[in-house]
TIDOKOL-261928 format. One line per 3 residues: number of its first residue (from 1); their letters; for each residue x, y, z of N, C-alpha, C. Coordinates in Angstrom, 2 decimals, always signed. Example, Ala and Ser with C-alpha at 12.3 -4.5 7.8 and 13.67 -1.06 7.14 Angstrom:
2
1 = AS = +13.19 -5.69 +7.80 +12.30 -4.50 +7.80 +13.20 -3.30 +7.80; +12.85 -2.25 +7.08 +13.67 -1.06 +7.14 +12.90 +0.03 +7.87;
This chain:
249
1 = MKN = +0.85 -1.18 +0.00 +0.00 +0.00 +0.00 +0.89 +1.24 +0.00; +1.11 +1.85 -1.17 +2.12 +2.89 -1.32 +1.56 +4.31 -1.31; +0.27 +4.48 -1.08 -0.29 +5.82 -1.08 +0.41 +6.69 -0.04;
4 = REL = +0.89 +7.83 -0.45 +1.66 +8.72 +0.44 +0.82 +9.23 +1.61; -0.49 +9.22 +1.45 -1.36 +9.70 +2.53 -1.33 +8.76 +3.74; -1.04 +7.49 +3.51 -1.06 +6.51 +4.60 +0.30 +6.46 +5.29;
7 = IVH = +0.68 +7.57 +5.87 +2.02 +7.70 +6.43 +2.23 +6.80 +7.64; +1.18 +6.53 +8.40 +1.31 +5.65 +9.58 +1.69 +4.24 +9.15; +1.20 +3.83 +7.99 +1.50 +2.49 +7.48 +2.86 +2.45 +6.78;
10 = NNP = +3.17 +3.47 +6.01 +4.38 +3.47 +5.19 +5.62 +4.01 +5.90; +5.41 +4.86 +6.90 +6.55 +5.43 +7.64 +6.18 +5.55 +9.12; +6.05 +4.41 +9.80 +5.52 +4.40 +11.17 +6.39 +5.12 +12.20;
13 = KSP = +7.66 +5.37 +11.90 +8.53 +6.02 +12.87 +8.69 +7.52 +12.63; +7.90 +8.06 +11.75 +7.97 +9.50 +11.48 +7.27 +10.28 +12.58; +7.65 +11.55 +12.78 +6.96 +12.39 +13.76 +5.46 +12.52 +13.48;
16 = TSE = +5.08 +12.52 +12.21 +3.66 +12.61 +11.87 +2.91 +11.38 +12.35; +3.51 +10.21 +12.19 +2.89 +8.98 +12.68 +2.74 +9.01 +14.20; +3.74 +9.57 +14.87 +3.67 +9.70 +16.32 +2.53 +10.64 +16.71;
19 = AYR = +2.31 +11.67 +15.92 +1.21 +12.60 +16.19 -0.14 +11.88 +16.10; -0.27 +10.98 +15.13 -1.52 +10.21 +15.02 -1.69 +9.26 +16.21; -0.60 +8.71 +16.69 -0.71 +7.84 +17.88 -1.10 +8.66 +19.12;
22 = TLR = -0.62 +9.89 +19.18 -1.03 +10.78 +20.27 -2.52 +11.07 +20.19; -3.01 +11.29 +18.97 -4.44 +11.51 +18.77 -5.23 +10.29 +19.23; -4.76 +9.11 +18.87 -5.43 +7.88 +19.31 -5.48 +7.80 +20.83;
25 = TNI = -4.37 +8.12 +21.50 -4.32 +8.08 +22.95 -5.31 +9.07 +23.57; -5.38 +10.27 +23.00 -6.31 +11.28 +23.52 -7.75 +10.82 +23.40; -8.07 +10.16 +22.30 -9.43 +9.63 +22.12 -9.71 +8.53 +23.14;
28 = QFS = -8.71 +7.69 +23.38 -8.89 +6.62 +24.36 -9.15 +7.17 +25.76; -8.46 +8.26 +26.12 -8.67 +8.87 +27.42 -10.05 +9.52 +27.53; -10.56 +10.02 +26.41 -11.89 +10.62 +26.43 -12.97 +9.55 +26.54;
31 = NID = -12.55 +8.30 +26.42 -13.47 +7.16 +26.41 -13.60 +6.51 +27.79; -12.96 +7.09 +28.80 -12.91 +6.44 +30.12 -14.29 +6.37 +30.76; -15.00 +7.49 +30.78 -16.29 +7.55 +31.44 -17.46 +7.25 +30.51;
34 = KNI = -17.22 +7.23 +29.22 -18.29 +6.97 +28.26 -17.78 +6.01 +27.19; -18.61 +5.04 +26.84 -18.21 +4.06 +25.84 -18.38 +4.65 +24.44; -17.30 +5.17 +23.90 -17.34 +5.79 +22.58 -16.84 +4.79 +21.54;
37 = KSI = -17.74 +4.26 +20.73 -17.38 +3.27 +19.72 -17.47 +3.83 +18.31; -18.42 +4.73 +18.06 -18.61 +5.28 +16.72 -18.25 +6.76 +16.72; -17.32 +7.13 +15.82 -16.80 +8.50 +15.78 -16.88 +9.06 +14.37;
40 = VVT = -17.48 +10.22 +14.24 -17.55 +10.93 +12.96 -16.35 +11.87 +12.85; -15.72 +11.91 +11.70 -14.64 +12.86 +11.43 -15.10 +13.77 +10.30; -15.10 +15.07 +10.55 -15.54 +16.03 +9.55 -14.62 +17.25 +9.58;
43 = SSG = -14.93 +18.24 +8.78 -14.14 +19.48 +8.74 -15.09 +20.64 +8.54; -14.58 +21.86 +8.69 -15.44 +23.03 +8.49 -15.63 +23.32 +7.01; -14.62 +23.01 +6.20 -14.69 +23.26 +4.76 -14.01 +22.15 +3.97;
46 = PGE = -14.06 +22.23 +2.65 -13.45 +21.19 +1.81 -11.94 +21.28 +1.76; -11.29 +20.14 +1.49 -9.85 +20.13 +1.27 -8.99 +20.29 +2.50; -9.55 +20.07 +3.69 -8.76 +20.26 +4.91 -8.09 +18.97 +5.39;
49 = GKS = -8.29 +17.88 +4.67 -7.56 +16.65 +4.97 -8.25 +15.68 +5.90; -9.56 +15.75 +6.03 -10.26 +14.87 +6.96 -10.13 +13.39 +6.56; -10.14 +13.11 +5.27 -10.03 +11.71 +4.82 -8.65 +11.14 +5.12;
52 = TVI = -7.62 +11.98 +4.99 -6.27 +11.55 +5.34 -6.16 +11.30 +6.84; -6.73 +12.20 +7.63 -6.68 +12.06 +9.09 -7.39 +10.79 +9.54; -8.60 +10.56 +9.04 -9.36 +9.40 +9.50 -8.72 +8.09 +9.03;
55 = SNL = -8.10 +8.11 +7.85 -7.45 +6.89 +7.34 -6.27 +6.50 +8.21; -5.44 +7.47 +8.57 -4.29 +7.18 +9.42 -4.71 +6.86 +10.85; -5.74 +7.54 +11.33 -6.25 +7.24 +12.67 -6.78 +5.82 +12.75;
58 = SIT = -7.45 +5.37 +11.70 -7.99 +4.01 +11.69 -6.87 +2.97 +11.78; -5.74 +3.25 +11.12 -4.61 +2.31 +11.17 -4.00 +2.28 +12.56; -3.83 +3.43 +13.19 -3.23 +3.45 +14.53 -4.12 +2.72 +15.53;
61 = MAQ = -5.42 +2.83 +15.38 -6.33 +2.13 +16.29 -6.29 +0.63 +16.06; -6.17 +0.24 +14.81 -6.07 -1.20 +14.50 -4.77 -1.79 +15.03; -3.75 -0.96 +15.16 -2.44 -1.45 +15.62 -2.41 -1.79 +17.11;
64 = VDK = -3.43 -1.38 +17.86 -3.48 -1.71 +19.30 -4.56 -2.76 +19.55; -4.71 -3.67 +18.58 -5.62 -4.81 +18.70 -7.08 -4.42 +18.86; -7.46 -3.29 +18.27 -8.87 -2.93 +18.19 -9.39 -3.35 +16.82;
67 = KVL = -10.54 -3.98 +16.79 -11.14 -4.33 +15.51 -11.86 -3.09 +14.99; -11.36 -2.56 +13.87 -11.79 -1.25 +13.38 -12.50 -1.36 +12.04; -13.61 -0.61 +11.92 -14.29 -0.49 +10.63 -14.27 +0.98 +10.23;
70 = LID = -13.69 +1.27 +9.08 -13.66 +2.62 +8.52 -14.75 +2.72 +7.46; -15.68 +3.64 +7.66 -16.81 +3.81 +6.74 -16.70 +5.14 +6.01; -16.81 +5.10 +4.70 -16.85 +6.34 +3.93 -18.30 +6.80 +3.87;
73 = ADL = -18.65 +7.73 +4.78 -20.00 +8.27 +4.83 -20.09 +9.63 +4.12; -19.06 +9.97 +3.36 -19.12 +11.15 +2.51 -19.76 +10.70 +1.20; -21.07 +10.82 +1.13 -21.82 +10.31 -0.01 -21.94 +11.34 -1.14;
76 = RKP = -21.12 +12.39 -1.05 -21.10 +13.41 -2.09 -19.78 +13.39 -2.86; -18.67 +13.37 -2.13 -17.35 +13.29 -2.75 -16.51 +12.26 -1.99; -16.83 +10.99 -2.13 -16.10 +9.94 -1.38 -14.65 +9.83 -1.81;
79 = RIH = -13.76 +9.57 -0.81 -12.34 +9.48 -1.12 -11.65 +8.25 -0.54; -12.27 +7.60 +0.43 -11.60 +6.51 +1.14 -11.17 +5.40 +0.18; -11.99 +5.08 -0.81 -11.62 +4.02 -1.75 -10.39 +4.41 -2.56;
82 = KVF = -10.20 +5.72 -2.79 -9.02 +6.18 -3.52 -7.78 +6.11 -2.63; -7.94 +6.48 -1.37 -6.81 +6.44 -0.44 -6.26 +5.02 -0.31; -7.16 +4.03 -0.25 -6.74 +2.64 -0.06 -6.72 +1.84 -1.36;
85 = SLF = -6.94 +2.51 -2.49 -6.91 +1.88 -3.82 -7.88 +0.70 -3.90; -9.15 +0.99 -3.64 -10.19 -0.04 -3.64 -11.25 +0.27 -4.70; -12.00 -0.79 -5.08 -13.16 -0.58 -5.94 -14.31 -0.04 -5.10;
88 = NNN = -15.21 +0.69 -5.74 -16.32 +1.31 -5.01 -17.66 +0.99 -5.67; -17.80 -0.22 -6.15 -19.05 -0.61 -6.82 -20.20 -0.74 -5.82; -19.90 -1.35 -4.69 -20.88 -1.50 -3.62 -20.32 -0.88 -2.35;
91 = GLT = -21.21 -0.48 -1.46 -20.75 +0.13 -0.22 -21.91 +0.50 +0.67; -21.75 +1.58 +1.41 -22.76 +1.99 +2.38 -24.12 +2.22 +1.72; -24.13 +2.88 +0.56 -25.42 +3.19 -0.07 -26.17 +1.94 -0.53;
94 = TVL = -25.45 +0.93 -1.00 -26.12 -0.30 -1.42 -26.58 -1.12 -0.22; -25.84 -1.05 +0.88 -26.27 -1.73 +2.11 -27.59 -1.15 +2.60; -27.70 +0.19 +2.57 -28.89 +0.85 +3.08 -30.07 +0.80 +2.11;
97 = SEN = -29.80 +0.95 +0.83 -30.89 +1.05 -0.14 -31.33 -0.29 -0.71; -30.42 -1.27 -0.73 -30.74 -2.56 -1.34 -30.78 -3.70 -0.32; -30.64 -3.33 +0.95 -30.70 -4.31 +2.05 -29.67 -5.43 +1.90;
100 = LDY = -28.50 -5.07 +1.40 -27.42 -6.06 +1.30 -26.84 -6.34 +2.68; -26.35 -7.54 +2.88 -25.66 -7.89 +4.12 -24.31 -7.17 +4.10; -24.07 -6.32 +5.09 -22.84 -5.53 +5.09 -21.59 -6.40 +5.14;
103 = KEV = -21.71 -7.60 +5.66 -20.55 -8.49 +5.73 -20.08 -8.93 +4.34; -20.98 -8.86 +3.37 -20.63 -9.23 +2.00 -19.99 -8.07 +1.24; -20.12 -6.87 +1.78 -19.65 -5.67 +1.10 -18.36 -5.13 +1.71;
106 = IIS = -18.16 -5.41 +2.99 -16.96 -4.92 +3.69 -15.69 -5.48 +3.05; -14.67 -4.65 +2.96 -13.41 -5.03 +2.31 -12.29 -5.09 +3.35; -11.52 -6.16 +3.31 -10.35 -6.27 +4.17 -9.19 -5.52 +3.52;
109 = TGI = -8.50 -4.72 +4.32 -7.42 -3.89 +3.78 -6.09 -4.62 +3.66; -5.96 -5.74 +4.35 -4.66 -6.40 +4.43 -3.86 -5.90 +5.62; -4.35 -4.83 +6.26 -3.78 -4.34 +7.51 -4.55 -4.99 +8.64;
112 = GNL = -3.85 -5.64 +9.54 -4.51 -6.38 +10.61 -5.56 -5.58 +11.35; -6.73 -6.16 +11.55 -7.84 -5.58 +12.33 -8.55 -4.42 +11.67; -8.21 -4.07 +10.43 -8.84 -2.93 +9.78 -9.64 -3.36 +8.55;
115 = DIL = -10.96 -3.10 +8.59 -11.85 -3.32 +7.45 -12.40 -1.98 +6.98; -12.85 -1.96 +5.73 -13.39 -0.73 +5.15 -14.74 -0.99 +4.48; -15.65 -0.05 +4.68 -16.90 -0.03 +3.93 -16.89 +1.25 +3.11;
118 = TSG = -16.73 +1.12 +1.80 -16.68 +2.30 +0.94 -18.07 +2.93 +0.85; -18.16 +4.04 +0.16 -19.44 +4.76 +0.09 -20.47 +4.06 -0.77; -20.00 +3.40 -1.84 -20.94 +2.88 -2.82 -21.34 +3.99 -3.77;
121 = PIP = -22.25 +3.71 -4.71 -22.69 +4.73 -5.68 -23.26 +5.96 -4.97; -22.99 +7.14 -5.52 -23.48 +8.39 -4.93 -25.00 +8.48 -5.11; -25.74 +8.65 -4.01 -27.21 +8.68 -4.08 -27.73 +10.10 -4.33;
124 = PNP = -29.00 +10.24 -4.69 -29.57 +11.58 -4.90 -29.94 +12.27 -3.59; -29.98 +11.51 -2.49 -30.45 +12.06 -1.21 -29.53 +11.68 -0.04; -28.27 +12.13 -0.05 -27.31 +11.71 +0.98 -27.76 +12.00 +2.41;
127 = AEL = -28.24 +13.21 +2.69 -28.62 +13.57 +4.06 -29.76 +12.70 +4.57; -30.75 +12.45 +3.70 -31.89 +11.63 +4.09 -31.46 +10.18 +4.37; -30.53 +9.69 +3.56 -30.05 +8.32 +3.73 -29.29 +8.18 +5.05;
130 = LGS = -28.43 +9.15 +5.35 -27.65 +9.10 +6.59 -28.51 +9.32 +7.82; -29.62 +10.04 +7.66 -30.49 +10.31 +8.79 -31.62 +9.31 +8.96; -31.63 +8.28 +8.14 -32.72 +7.31 +8.15 -32.62 +6.34 +9.32;
133 = NKM = -33.72 +5.69 +9.63 -33.74 +4.64 +10.67 -32.86 +3.47 +10.27; -32.75 +3.22 +8.96 -31.90 +2.13 +8.48 -30.44 +2.38 +8.86; -30.02 +3.64 +8.75 -28.65 +3.99 +9.12 -28.45 +3.79 +10.61;
136 = KEF = -29.41 +4.20 +11.40 -29.31 +4.03 +12.85 -29.23 +2.55 +13.23; -30.08 +1.75 +12.62 -30.09 +0.31 +12.90 -28.79 -0.34 +12.44; -28.27 +0.11 +11.30 -27.02 -0.42 +10.77 -25.87 -0.15 +11.74;
139 = LEK = -25.79 +1.08 +12.25 -24.71 +1.43 +13.18 -24.79 +0.62 +14.46; -25.99 +0.41 +14.94 -26.16 -0.39 +16.17 -25.74 -1.84 +15.92; -26.04 -2.34 +14.74 -25.73 -3.74 +14.42 -24.23 -3.97 +14.31;
142 = IKE = -23.51 -3.07 +13.65 -22.08 -3.30 +13.45 -21.27 -3.08 +14.73; -21.86 -2.42 +15.72 -21.17 -2.27 +17.00 -20.95 -3.62 +17.68; -21.75 -4.61 +17.27 -21.58 -5.95 +17.83 -20.34 -6.64 +17.29;
145 = DYD = -19.88 -6.19 +16.12 -18.76 -6.86 +15.45 -17.45 -6.09 +15.52; -17.51 -4.78 +15.86 -16.29 -3.96 +15.84 -16.13 -3.18 +17.14; -14.87 -2.98 +17.51 -14.55 -2.19 +18.71 -14.63 -0.70 +18.43;
148 = VIL = -14.22 -0.31 +17.22 -14.21 +1.10 +16.84 -14.79 +1.24 +15.44; -15.68 +2.24 +15.26 -16.26 +2.54 +13.96 -15.97 +4.00 +13.65; -15.25 +4.25 +12.58 -14.89 +5.61 +12.18 -15.61 +5.96 +10.89;
151 = LDA = -16.27 +7.13 +10.88 -17.05 +7.52 +9.71 -16.54 +8.84 +9.14; -16.14 +8.81 +7.88 -15.69 +10.00 +7.17 -16.93 +10.71 +6.63; -17.17 +11.95 +7.09 -18.38 +12.69 +6.71 -18.02 +13.94 +5.93;
154 = PPV = -18.95 +14.48 +5.13 -18.68 +15.71 +4.38 -18.44 +16.89 +5.32; -17.84 +17.97 +4.82 -17.62 +19.16 +5.65 -18.92 +19.67 +6.26; -18.90 +19.93 +7.55 -20.12 +20.33 +8.25 -20.58 +21.73 +7.84;
157 = GMV = -19.65 +22.55 +7.36 -20.01 +23.90 +6.96 -20.64 +23.98 +5.59; -20.62 +22.87 +4.84 -21.13 +22.88 +3.47 -22.53 +22.28 +3.37; -22.73 +21.14 +4.04 -24.01 +20.42 +3.98 -24.36 +19.92 +5.38;
160 = TDA = -25.57 +19.40 +5.54 -26.04 +18.98 +6.86 -25.65 +17.55 +7.23; -25.03 +16.81 +6.31 -24.78 +15.39 +6.50 -24.06 +15.06 +7.80; -22.95 +15.78 +8.08 -22.15 +15.49 +9.27 -22.94 +15.75 +10.55;
163 = AVL = -23.71 +16.84 +10.56 -24.52 +17.16 +11.74 -25.57 +16.08 +11.96; -26.20 +15.63 +10.89 -27.20 +14.56 +10.98 -26.56 +13.28 +11.50; -25.40 +12.96 +10.95 -24.71 +11.73 +11.33 -24.23 +11.77 +12.79;
166 = STK = -23.85 +12.95 +13.25 -23.34 +13.08 +14.62 -24.39 +12.72 +15.67; -25.66 +12.86 +15.32 -26.73 +12.53 +16.27 -26.90 +11.02 +16.43; -26.30 +10.25 +15.53 -26.41 +8.80 +15.58 -25.12 +8.12 +16.05;
169 = CDG = -24.09 +8.94 +16.31 -22.80 +8.39 +16.71 -22.40 +8.89 +18.09; -21.38 +8.26 +18.67 -21.00 +8.56 +20.05 -20.13 +9.80 +20.19; -19.42 +10.19 +19.14 -18.53 +11.34 +19.23 -18.18 +11.87 +17.87;
172 = LIL = -17.56 +13.06 +17.85 -17.19 +13.71 +16.59 -15.87 +14.45 +16.75; -15.05 +14.39 +15.68 -13.78 +15.11 +15.63 -13.83 +16.09 +14.46; -13.44 +17.32 +14.72 -13.44 +18.37 +13.69 -12.00 +18.61 +13.24;
175 = VCA = -11.76 +18.50 +11.94 -10.43 +18.73 +11.36 -10.37 +20.15 +10.80; -9.32 +20.89 +11.18 -9.11 +22.24 +10.66 -7.69 +22.33 +10.11; -7.57 +22.77 +8.87 -6.25 +22.90 +8.24 -5.64 +24.25 +8.56;
178 = VGQ = -4.40 +24.22 +9.05 -3.68 +25.45 +9.40 -3.45 +26.28 +8.14; -3.80 +27.57 +8.22 -3.61 +28.46 +7.09 -4.65 +28.32 +6.01; -5.61 +27.43 +6.21 -6.64 +27.20 +5.20 -8.04 +27.39 +5.77;
181 = AIK = -8.26 +26.84 +6.96 -9.57 +26.96 +7.59 -9.87 +28.42 +7.92; -11.04 +28.86 +7.57 -11.47 +30.22 +7.88 -12.03 +30.24 +9.30; -11.54 +31.17 +10.12 -11.92 +31.20 +11.52 -13.44 +31.24 +11.71;
184 = EAA = -14.10 +32.09 +10.96 -15.55 +32.22 +11.09 -16.26 +30.92 +10.70; -15.73 +30.24 +9.68 -16.33 +28.99 +9.23 -16.17 +27.90 +10.28; -14.99 +27.87 +10.94 -14.76 +26.88 +11.99 -15.68 +27.13 +13.18;
187 = INA = -15.85 +28.40 +13.54 -16.75 +28.74 +14.66 -18.19 +28.39 +14.31; -18.57 +28.67 +13.07 -19.92 +28.34 +12.62 -20.15 +26.83 +12.62; -19.13 +26.09 +12.21 -19.24 +24.63 +12.19 -19.46 +24.09 +13.61;
190 = KEL = -18.70 +24.63 +14.55 -18.86 +24.22 +15.94 -20.25 +24.53 +16.45; -20.77 +25.70 +16.12 -22.12 +26.09 +16.57 -23.19 +25.18 +15.97; -23.03 +24.84 +14.69 -23.97 +23.94 +14.03 -24.01 +22.57 +14.72;
193 = LQN = -22.83 +22.09 +15.10 -22.75 +20.79 +15.77 -23.32 +20.86 +17.18; -23.06 +21.95 +17.87 -23.61 +22.12 +19.21 -25.13 +22.23 +19.19; -25.68 +22.78 +18.13 -27.13 +22.92 +18.01 -27.84 +21.58 +17.94;
196 = VNA = -27.13 +20.55 +17.47 -27.74 +19.21 +17.41 -27.21 +18.32 +18.54; -26.54 +18.96 +19.51 -26.00 +18.25 +20.69 -24.97 +17.19 +20.32; -24.16 +17.48 +19.31 -23.09 +16.55 +18.95 -22.05 +16.51 +20.07;
199 = NIL = -21.51 +15.33 +20.32 -20.47 +15.17 +21.33 -19.12 +15.42 +20.66; -18.67 +16.68 +20.69 -17.41 +17.05 +20.03 -16.25 +16.63 +20.92; -15.47 +15.66 +20.45 -14.35 +15.14 +21.23 -13.15 +16.08 +21.19;
202 = GVV = -13.02 +16.83 +20.08 -11.90 +17.74 +19.97 -11.67 +18.18 +18.54; -10.63 +18.97 +18.36 -10.27 +19.50 +17.04 -8.87 +19.03 +16.69; -8.68 +18.59 +15.46 -7.36 +18.20 +14.96 -6.85 +19.30 +14.04;
205 = MNK = -5.69 +19.85 +14.39 -5.05 +20.85 +13.53 -4.22 +20.11 +12.49; -4.61 +20.22 +11.26 -3.98 +19.47 +10.17 -3.18 +20.41 +9.27; -2.27 +19.81 +8.49 -1.44 +20.54 +7.54 -0.55 +21.59 +8.22;
208 = VPT = -0.05 +21.24 +9.39 +0.89 +22.14 +10.08 +2.19 +22.16 +9.29; +2.71 +23.32 +8.91 +3.94 +23.38 +8.11 +5.11 +22.74 +8.85; +5.86 +21.88 +8.15 +7.03 +21.24 +8.77 +8.32 +21.93 +8.39;
211 = NEG = +8.26 +22.86 +7.45 +9.48 +23.56 +7.03 +9.58 +24.93 +7.68; +8.69 +25.19 +8.65 +8.73 +26.44 +9.37 +8.77 +26.14 +10.86; +8.95 +27.16 +11.64 +8.93 +26.96 +13.09 +10.32 +26.96 +13.67;
214 = GYY = +11.33 +27.03 +12.80 +12.70 +27.24 +13.26 +13.20 +26.20 +14.23; +13.83 +26.71 +15.28 +14.59 +25.90 +16.24 +13.76 +24.77 +16.82; +12.57 +25.08 +17.31 +11.79 +24.09 +18.04 +11.47 +22.88 +17.17;
217 = KYH = +10.92 +23.12 +15.97 +10.52 +22.00 +15.13 +11.73 +21.22 +14.63; +12.81 +21.92 +14.32 +14.00 +21.23 +13.83 +14.55 +20.30 +14.90; +14.66 +20.80 +16.11 +15.24 +19.99 +17.16 +14.28 +18.92 +17.68;
220 = YYN = +12.98 +19.18 +17.62 +12.03 +18.13 +17.99 +12.14 +16.96 +17.02; +12.23 +17.27 +15.72 +12.34 +16.23 +14.71 +13.59 +15.39 +14.94; +14.73 +16.03 +15.16 +15.97 +15.29 +15.36 +15.96 +14.49 +16.66;
223 = YYQ = +15.36 +15.05 +17.70 +15.25 +14.32 +18.96 +14.41 +13.07 +18.77; +13.30 +13.21 +18.04 +12.42 +12.07 +17.83 +13.11 +10.98 +17.01; +13.82 +11.37 +15.95 +14.51 +10.41 +15.12 +15.59 +9.67 +15.91;
226 = AYC = +16.35 +10.40 +16.73 +17.39 +9.77 +17.53 +16.80 +8.81 +18.55; +15.67 +9.19 +19.12 +15.01 +8.33 +20.11 +14.58 +7.02 +19.46; +13.99 +7.11 +18.26 +13.52 +5.91 +17.57 +14.67 +5.01 +17.17;
229 = EEE = +15.77 +5.61 +16.70 +16.93 +4.81 +16.30 +17.53 +4.08 +17.50; +17.62 +4.75 +18.63 +18.16 +4.12 +19.83 +17.28 +2.97 +20.28; +15.94 +3.20 +20.19 +14.99 +2.17 +20.60 +15.05 +0.98 +19.66;
232 = ETG = +15.26 +1.25 +18.36 +15.24 +0.19 +17.36 +16.50 -0.68 +17.41; +17.68 -0.06 +17.56 +18.92 -0.80 +17.44 +19.52 -1.22 +18.77; +19.25 -0.46 +19.84 +19.70 -0.84 +21.17 +21.19 -1.05 +21.27;
235 = PRR = +21.62 -2.17 +21.86 +23.03 -2.44 +22.10 +23.88 -2.44 +20.84; +23.30 -2.91 +19.72 +24.08 -2.97 +18.49 +24.51 -1.59 +18.04; +23.59 -0.60 +18.16 +23.95 +0.76 +17.76 +25.04 +1.31 +18.68;
238 = RNK = +24.94 +1.01 +19.98 +25.94 +1.50 +20.92 +27.31 +0.90 +20.63; +27.34 -0.39 +20.22 +28.61 -1.04 +19.88 +29.25 -0.40 +18.66; +28.39 -0.04 +17.66 +28.93 +0.61 +16.46 +29.52 +1.95 +16.80;
241 = RKK = +28.83 +2.67 +17.71 +29.33 +3.98 +18.10 +30.66 +3.84 +18.83; +30.77 +2.82 +19.67 +31.98 +2.59 +20.43 +33.16 +2.31 +19.50; +32.89 +1.51 +18.47 +33.92 +1.17 +17.50 +34.37 +2.42 +16.74;
244 = ATG = +33.39 +3.23 +16.37 +33.72 +4.42 +15.57 +34.50 +5.45 +16.36; +34.35 +5.45 +17.68 +35.04 +6.45 +18.50 +36.26 +5.87 +19.20; +36.67 +4.70 +18.78 +37.87 +4.10 +19.34 +37.66 +3.56 +20.76;
247 = GNL = +36.40 +3.30 +21.11 +36.11 +2.68 +22.39 +35.81 +3.67 +23.48; +35.87 +4.97 +23.22 +35.57 +5.98 +24.24 +34.19 +6.56 +24.02; +33.33 +6.45 +25.04 +31.98 +7.00 +24.94 +31.91 +8.32 +25.68;
């Protein structure tokens, strides 16, 4: 799986991958007093990277022995099948509209514990389909088979889909791209979600520049890389260093 967006899978020791693991940990801590199994990921506007965020988050959760189902609930501009290089002939829309058994439509990614349900054909009535009783019953049913259910939803500031979906799920994460998200749009998105009593777990700041920030970011990156190398090689790396320095540490 060579898609550059799947950095957690392709470059697990990168600082970005560590950031996704931190996000996973924060979600787990928010789950202490409430059983949060289904989580919607949305953004205030288009192009802020919500599909990339949810794809990498799903992998990190699967890596800690959680059985994870990633659902593409963006029934207007679906992207999950492109991120994972999958066919999208059948998916969520065919499960809901044609009463297909979801177990026949779910796709195994080849990544342990991670399955995907693509969007399926784009319907004429996305909001109505996501807000239907069939969708509610479907979500309750799959909770019996999965520990975590992640749903990629359209931008909340553009259409009502994410707000509708949030009323049927346990929590919601809002993705905002640095330098791209409009402050007023992000505030409006939050207010729209609060109006439907969505359980907002937090905000993910995405697209943080890595070539700026000077001293702090440069030294954090090098510290992280050195830490990972030491952890990976252990005594062997120390022996090589000893040899290179003539035995003096």
